N, C-alpha and C positions, 0 to 999 in steps of 0.2 A: 368761731364755728356756730352754726344754727343749733338751737336746742333740739334734742331728739323728739320725734313725733309722739304725741300722746297716744297711748294704747286705745284701740277701738273697742267699743262694747262687743261682747261675743255671745251674750245670752239675753233674751228678752222673755219676760213672762207677763201675763195679764190675768187678773182674777176680778170678776165683776159679778155681783149678785144682782139678779134681775127678777122683777115680779113675774109670776107665771102668766099673768094676763098680757105681758109685753114680750114674751119669749121670742116669738117669730120676728117681730120688729127689731129687737135688740140683737138677735142672732144674725139677722141680715146686715145690720149696721156693722157689727164686729167682723163679719166675713168680708165685707167690702172695704172697710177702713183699715183693718189690721191684717187679717189672715191673707187676703189676696195680695196685699203689698209685700208681705214677707215671702209668699210662695213664688212670686215672679222674680225674686232676686236670686241670681245664680249662686249655688253653693249653700243656700239656706235650707235647713231641714225644719219643717213645721209639723208640730204635733198638736192636735186639738182634742181635748177631753171634755166631755159634757158630764156634769155631775148633778144629780137630783137628790135632795133630801126632803123627806116628808115625815111628819109626826102626827099621830091621832091620839088624843088624850084617852079616848075610850077604846082605842084599837080599831084597826081596819075591818070592815065587814068581810065575811068569808068570800063573797062573790067578787069583791074588789081585790082581795089578796090573791085569789085564783087568777083573775085577769092580769094582775101585776106579774105574777110568776110566768104565766103563759106568754104574755107580750114580751117580757124581758128575755125569755128563752128564744122566742121567735126572732128577736132583734139581735141575738147573740151578745147580750149585754151582761156585764157583771152586776149582780144585784144581791140584796139581802133583805129579809123581813125578820125583824127582831121583836121579841116579846118584852124586852126590858123597858 
């Protein structure tokens, strides 16, 4: 009898760090080469999460911190500003 078929992969993940200066180009490439390929496949659920981390040794200026809070709220994004 033929051997049983190998199980198919059921989960895919990708994590890639990109320089801020190349964000748009990299996001476009990832969307075209990965996300759209997955999204067009019947029965595949795709979830994309964008995560940003930034650190300032001397702390963020108040005007920048205010802009970050306001823009994050306007974008309905989960965010945090920490003093640690």
